C-alpha positions in Angstrom: 0.2 0.1 0.1 1.4 3.5 -0.9 2.2 5.5 2.1 1.3 8.6 0.2 -2.4 7.3 -0.3 -2.8 5.4 3.0 -5.8 6.3 5.3 -6.4 3.4 7.0 -9.2 1.3 5.8 -10.8 4.3 4.0 -10.5 3.9 0.5 -11.4 6.8 -1.6 -9.9 10.4 -1.2 -11.5 13.1 1.3 -14.7 14.5 -1.2 -13.6 18.0 -2.2 -16.5 19.5 -0.6 -14.9 18.0 3.1 -11.7 19.5 1.8 -13.3 23.1 1.3 -15.2 23.5 4.3 -13.9 21.4 6.7 -10.1 20.2 5.9 -8.4 22.9 4.1 -9.2 25.6 6.6 -8.4 23.5 9.7 -4.9 22.8 8.3 -4.2 26.1 7.4 -5.6 27.6 10.7 -3.1 24.8 12.1 -0.5 25.7 9.8 -0.5 29.2 11.1 -0.8 28.5 14.7 0.8 25.0 15.2 3.3 24.3 13.0 5.9 24.6 15.4 3.8 22.9 18.4 3.3 19.9 16.3 7.2 19.7 16.0 8.0 20.4 19.8 5.5 17.6 20.9 7.0 15.3 18.2 10.6 16.2 19.5 9.4 15.3 23.3 7.7 12.3 22.3 10.3 10.4 20.7 12.9 11.4 23.3 10.8 9.9 25.9 10.3 6.8 23.6 14.1 6.7 23.3 14.5 7.2 27.3 11.7 4.0 27.5 13.5 1.8 25.1 10.4 2.0 22.6 12.7 3.3 19.8 16.3 2.9 19.5 18.6 5.6 20.3 19.6 5.9 16.2 15.8 5.9 15.1 15.4 8.9 17.7 18.2 10.5 16.3 17.4 10.1 12.7 13.8 11.3 13.5 15.3 14.5 15.6 17.4 15.4 12.5 14.6 15.0 10.2 12.7 17.7 12.4 15.1 20.4 12.9 15.1 20.3 8.7 11.1 20.1 8.9 11.2 23.2 11.4 13.6 24.9 9.3 11.9 25.0 5.9 8.1 24.8 6.5 5.7 23.9 4.3 2.1 24.6 4.2 -0.5 21.5 3.2 -1.9 21.3 -0.2 -4.5 19.6 -0.8 -4.8 20.3 -4.4 -1.3 18.7 -4.8 -1.9 15.8 -2.3 -5.5 14.3 -1.8 -4.7 12.0 0.8 -4.0 14.5 3.0 -6.2 14.8 6.2 -4.4 17.5 8.4 -1.4 19.4 9.3 -0.3 16.2 11.0 -0.4 14.1 8.3 1.5 16.6 6.0 4.2 16.8 8.5 4.4 12.6 9.5 4.7 12.1 5.8 7.3 14.7 5.0 9.3 13.1 7.9 8.6 9.5 6.0 9.8 10.8 2.7 13.2 12.1 4.3 13.9 9.3 6.7 12.0 6.3 5.4 8.6 4.2 6.6 10.7 2.1 8.6 12.0 5.2 10.9 9.6 7.6 10.3 6.6 5.4 11.0 8.4 5.0 14.4 7.3 8.5 15.6 3.7 8.0 15.9 4.1 4.5 18.3 2.3 5.0 21.9 0.0 7.9 20.9 -2.7 8.9 18.5 -4.0 12.4 16.9 -6.4 12.4 19.3 -4.3 13.0 22.3 -1.8 14.7 20.3 -4.4 17.6 19.2 -5.3 18.1 22.3 -1.8 18.6 23.5 -1.1 20.9 20.6 -4.3 23.2 21.1 -3.8 23.0 25.0 0.1 24.6 24.1 -1.2 27.1 21.8 -4.0 28.0 24.0 -1.3 28.7 27.0 1.0 31.1 25.0 -2.1 33.1 23.8 -3.5 32.8 27.9 -0.2 34.2 28.5 -0.3 36.9 26.3 -4.1 38.4 27.2 -2.9 37.9 31.4 0.1 40.3 30.4 -2.5 42.7 28.3 -4.9 42.5 31.3 -2.4 43.2 34.0 -1.1 46.3 31.9 -4.6 47.6 32.0 -5.0 47.4 35.5 -1.5 49.3 36.3 -2.9 52.1 34.1 -6.0 52.7 35.7 -4.2 52.9 39.3 -2.0 55.4 37.7 -5.0 57.2 36.1 -6.6 57.0 39.6 -3.5 58.2 41.3 -3.9 61.3 39.4 -7.2 61.9 40.3 -7.4 62.1 43.8 -8.8 65.5 43.6 -11.6 65.2 40.9 -14.8 65.5 43.2 -17.6 64.6 40.9 -20.8 62.8 41.4 -21.5 59.2 41.6 -24.9 57.8 40.0 -27.2 55.5 40.7 -29.8 54.6 38.3 -28.1 57.1 35.9 -28.9 60.1 38.4 -26.9 62.3 40.8 -26.0 60.5 44.1 -23.5 61.3 46.2 -20.0 63.0 45.6 -17.1 60.5 44.9 -13.6 61.0 43.0 -12.8 60.0 40.2 -9.9 58.0 41.9 -12.7 56.3 43.7 -14.6 55.3 41.1 -11.7 53.7 39.2 -10.8 52.0 42.4 -14.2 50.7 42.4 -13.9 49.1 38.5 -10.5 48.1 39.4 -11.7 46.0 42.3 -13.8 44.3 40.0 -11.4 43.8 37.6 -9.0 42.1 40.0 -12.0 39.8 40.7 -12.3 38.9 36.7 -8.2 38.6 36.8 -9.0 36.0 39.5 -11.5 34.3 37.8 -9.4 34.0 34.4 -5.6 33.4 36.3 -7.4 30.2 37.5 -8.5 28.6 34.7 -4.7 28.1 34.1 -5.0 25.2 36.6 -7.2 23.8 34.2 -5.2 24.6 31.0 -1.7 23.7 31.6 -2.4 20.2 31.9 -0.7 17.5 29.7 -3.1 15.2 27.4 -0.2 13.7 25.7 -0.3 9.7 26.4 -4.2 9.1 26.4 -4.1 7.7 22.9 -7.2 7.9 21.2 -8.9 7.5 24.6 -8.0 4.6 26.0 -4.1 4.8 27.0 -1.5 2.7 25.6 0.1 -0.8 26.5 3.6 0.7 25.8 5.5 1.9 29.0 5.5 5.3 28.3 6.8 8.0 30.9 3.9 10.4 31.0 5.7 12.9 33.5 8.6 13.2 31.4 6.9 14.4 28.5 4.7 16.6 30.7 7.8 18.2 31.8 9.4 18.9 28.4 6.1 20.4 27.1 5.9 22.7 30.3 3.1 21.2 31.4 2.5 21.1 35.5 0.9 17.6 35.5 -0.5 14.4 33.5 -4.4 14.5 32.8 -4.6 11.6 35.0 -7.2 9.8 33.1 -7.0 8.8 29.3 -10.6 9.4 28.1 -10.4 12.9 29.8 -7.3 13.5 28.1 -9.4 13.7 24.8 -12.8 14.4 25.8 -12.3 17.7 27.6 -12.1 21.1 26.4 -13.8 22.5 29.4 -10.9 25.1 29.6 -11.9 26.8 26.3 -15.3 27.4 27.9 -13.9 28.6 30.8 -11.2 30.9 29.4 -13.8 32.3 27.0 -16.3 33.0 29.8 -14.1 34.3 32.4 -13.0 36.7 29.4 -16.6 37.5 28.6 -17.0 38.6 32.3 -14.3 41.0 32.3 -15.2 42.4 28.9 -18.7 43.3 30.9 -17.0 45.1 33.2 -14.8 46.8 30.7 -18.2 47.5 28.7 -19.3 49.3 32.1 -16.5 51.2 32.5 -16.5 52.2 28.7 -20.1 52.9 28.8 -20.0 55.6 32.0 -16.9 57.4 30.5 -18.6 57.3 27.2 -21.3 59.3 29.0 -19.4 61.3 30.5 -17.9 62.5 27.5 -20.6 64.2 26.1 -20.6 67.9 26.2 -24.0 67.6 28.7 -21.5 66.2 30.9 -18.2 67.1 30.4 -16.5 65.1 32.9 -13.8 63.8 30.3 -12.4 64.2 27.0 -10.8 61.3 25.0 -7.8 61.9 23.5 -7.7 63.1 19.5 -5.7 60.2 18.9 -8.9 57.8 19.9 -11.6 59.7 18.7 -13.0 60.3 15.2 -15.0 63.6 13.3 -17.8 63.2 11.3 -17.6 63.0 7.6 -20.8 65.8 7.8 -20.8 67.3 10.9 -17.5 69.3 11.5 -18.4 70.0 15.2 -18.6 66.0 16.3 -15.8 64.4 18.3 -17.1 60.8 18.8 -15.1 58.6 21.2 -15.6 55.8 19.1 -13.3 53.3 21.1 -16.1 53.5 23.8 -18.4 52.1 21.5 -16.1 49.0 20.2 -15.5 48.0 24.1 -19.1 48.1 24.9 -20.0 46.0 21.9 -17.1 43.4 22.3 -18.4 42.1 25.4 -21.8 41.0 23.4 -19.2 39.0 21.0 -17.9 37.5 24.2 -21.1 36.4 25.6 -21.8 34.7 21.9 -18.2 33.1 21.8 -18.8 31.7 25.3 -22.4 30.5 24.7 -21.4 28.9 21.2 -18.5 26.9 23.1 -21.0 25.7 25.6 -23.6 24.4 22.7 -20.9 22.9 21.2 -20.3 20.4 24.1 -23.6 19.9 25.0 -25.4 16.2 24.5 -22.3 14.6 22.9 -20.1 11.4 24.4 -17.4 12.0 27.0 -14.9 11.2 25.0 -13.0 12.2 21.4 -15.4 14.1 18.8 -14.7 16.7 16.2 -17.9 18.6 18.5 -15.2 19.2 20.8 -11.7 18.9 19.3 -12.6 20.6 16.5 -15.7 23.0 16.8 -15.7 23.6 20.5 -12.2 25.4 20.3 -12.9 26.6 16.3 -13.2 30.3 17.8 -11.1 30.7 20.7 -8.3 32.3 19.4 -10.7 34.3 17.8 -12.2 35.2 20.9 -9.1 35.7 22.9 -7.9 38.0 19.9 -11.2 39.9 20.7 -10.4 40.7 24.2 -6.4 41.0 23.3 -8.0 44.2 21.4 -10.9 45.0 24.0 -7.9 45.2 26.8 -5.8 47.0 24.2 -8.3 49.7 23.4 -9.4 50.2 26.9 -6.0 50.8 28.3 -4.7 53.2 25.5 -8.4 55.1 26.2 -8.1 55.5 29.4 -4.2 56.5 29.8 -4.4 59.4 27.5 -8.0 61.2 28.3 -8.4 64.3 29.8 -10.2 64.6 33.3 -11.7 67.9 33.4 -12.1 68.7 37.3 -13.3 72.0 37.5 -16.6 70.7 35.3 -16.7 67.8 37.7 -16.6 69.8 40.8 -19.5 72.4 39.2 -21.7 69.9 38.5 -21.7 68.3 41.9 -22.0 71.4 43.3 -25.3 72.3 41.4 -26.6 68.8 40.8 -28.0 68.0 44.7 -25.9 65.0 45.4 -24.0 66.6 48.5 -28.2 66.8 50.0 -27.8 63.7 51.5 -25.4 64.8 54.1 -27.0 68.0 54.5 -30.1 65.4 55.7 -27.3 63.9 57.9 -26.8 67.6 59.3 -30.3 68.0 60.5 -29.8 64.9 62.1 -26.9 65.7 63.9 -27.8 69.2 64.8 -31.7 69.1 65.1 -31.9 65.9 66.6 -34.8 64.4 64.1 -34.5 61.3 62.6 -33.3 60.6 59.7 -36.4 59.5 58.2 -37.7 62.8 59.2 -34.7 64.7 57.9 -34.9 62.9 54.4 -38.6 64.1 54.1 -37.8 67.5 54.7 -34.9 67.6 52.3 -36.7 65.9 49.5 -39.4 68.7 49.6 -36.9 71.3 50.0 -35.1 69.7 46.7 -38.7 69.5 45.1 -39.4 73.0 45.9 -35.8 74.2 44.1 -36.4 72.3 40.9 -39.8 73.4 40.4 -38.4 77.1 40.6 -35.5 76.0 38.4 -33.0 76.7 41.0 -29.7 74.4 41.9 -28.4 73.2 44.4 -26.5 76.3 45.2 -29.4 78.1 45.9 -30.3 75.9 49.1 -30.0 77.9 52.3 -31.8 78.3 55.9 -34.9 80.0 54.6 -35.6 77.0 52.1 -35.2 74.5 54.8 -37.2 76.4 57.3 -40.0 76.7 54.7 -40.7 73.3 55.0 -39.8 72.3 58.5 -42.4 74.5 60.0 -44.9 73.4 58.1 -44.0 69.6 58.2 -42.7 69.2 61.6 -43.3 72.6 63.6 -39.3 73.7 64.2 -36.4 75.8 62.4 -33.7 74.2 61.7 -30.8 75.3 64.1 -28.3 75.4 60.9 -27.0 78.5 59.9 -26.3 79.7 56.1 -22.7 78.9 57.0 -23.4 75.5 58.2 -25.0 74.4 55.2 -22.8 75.7 52.6 -20.2 73.3 54.9 -22.7 70.5 54.7 -23.1 71.1 50.9 -19.4 71.4 50.0 -18.8 68.3 47.5 -14.6 68.1 48.5 -15.6 68.1 52.4 -18.2 65.8 51.7 -15.5 63.3 50.1 -12.9 64.3 52.9 -15.4 63.2 55.4 -15.9 59.7 54.7 -13.1 57.8 56.0 -14.7 54.5 56.8 -13.2 51.3 55.1 -14.7 51.9 51.0 -15.1 55.3 51.7 -14.1 58.7 49.3 -11.8 60.0 51.4 -8.6 60.4 49.6 -6.3 58.6 52.4 -8.9 55.9 52.0 -8.8 55.5 48.5 -4.9 55.5 48.7 -5.0 52.3 50.9 -7.7 51.4 48.2 -5.2 51.7 45.2 -2.2 50.6 47.5 -4.0 46.9 48.1 -4.9 46.9 44.6 -1.2 47.2 43.6 0.2 45.0 46.0 -2.0 42.4 44.5 -1.3 43.3 41.0 2.6 42.8 41.6 2.0 39.2 43.0 -0.2 39.0 39.6 2.6 40.0 37.6 5.1 37.8 39.3 3.0 34.8 38.8 2.8 35.5 35.2 6.6 35.8 34.8 7.1 32.6 37.0 4.6 31.0 34.4 6.5 32.4 31.7 10.3 30.9 33.3 8.7 27.8 33.7 7.5 27.1 29.9 11.3 28.7 29.0 13.1 26.3 31.1 10.8 22.9 29.9 11.8 24.5 26.1 15.5 24.9 27.0 15.7 21.4 28.4 13.9 19.9 25.7 15.9 21.8 23.4 19.2 20.3 25.4 18.2 16.7 24.9 17.4 17.1 21.6 21.0 18.5 20.7 22.9 15.8 22.7 20.9 13.2 21.1 21.5 14.5 17.4 25.0 15.0 18.5 25.7 11.8 20.5 
């Protein structure tokens, strides 16, 4: 039987429709992302086979020499020229056999299947991109800390239900977003435990009768440990869903950050202004400065939710073993989803790093839009000895009266309070106009809230210091994981060179 056209018991070539819609796209995608990964796994596998006495040293040496040549001269799969190939691995194996012969090259695939091989390759490729995404995620968190520290004094109105709530600072706001992003990163970071485990050695699903050393290949390929069950080695793609779902949650946090600042960049608010490099003008309206990066960031959360749902759907109601549902269709859009998040993090980091905070505009709005009157109610409690509910009713009516007269909080005085307190509760306030002005000062209110989680500068400084402390730990963990992979690669390269030169 010709090796060139050997498809096992299959006698006919692959149908051209299957080549067009399945084999060719998958093989081309694998060539772009996994070419060298397949060869890396091949090297680790044959070194292990030689160590275990399953293949001879000479066979191992010949395969490794040929593999080095294949690494140096990549050739993409071409189904038009060779209808017998099915995927990238088939291409690589047949090229190896052409170089060293079937007797030698045919031994490379001893004690493994394309199932566990492919599962290993995808995990390794995903692992590299996963760490890249970690880097972008951490960079955004550091940028937001830097921006927050420049804006301790940017006092403005916080919002609930999109209505003015209480005075906060931009630093306090960003500290809140950072707290959410830290949890998002914790979920994403935890996905490493389910990702960096080694399927190699599981075979098609039932392991192998050859005395392989799975720990050796696990260490040479930089994995933390082997997957302990051979069925699970080829059945599991839950890491793809876990990564995508956790990133979708982070994208949701970014969409909320983007929405807030998108609104605040409008002339009606004017709290922030995006940099010219992050804005576009209208083709017809010359006055426009569109904060369009925020629009993309908001929308990408929708894409991420879709990718996560698609992966979940692909894995629903299928066998717990190897199938194309999991090995191809589930992971099909994983790289696309991660690319989406790469752009999401980069756009958010760039836009937030370069924006301008209009502190005077923020303060002026906070002074006039009634976000300070909760503290005025507190002053009534302290100075007049009324219950908070009574104080709330008085101030609510005062605000209603001012709004009806088209006045702002800046016009609130002792007379406006007494007008209500005499009518509804039969007393006059002990508050002077000076005390009322003090109560309504947004900057004073911000600094008065020194409790844990509060808005006072000292407390926000503490919050940001804690966020940075955790960020430094996360950065160190990332570097440690990168170093671990580099050490494994160096050891694999060393053993390969020793074998070839030995």
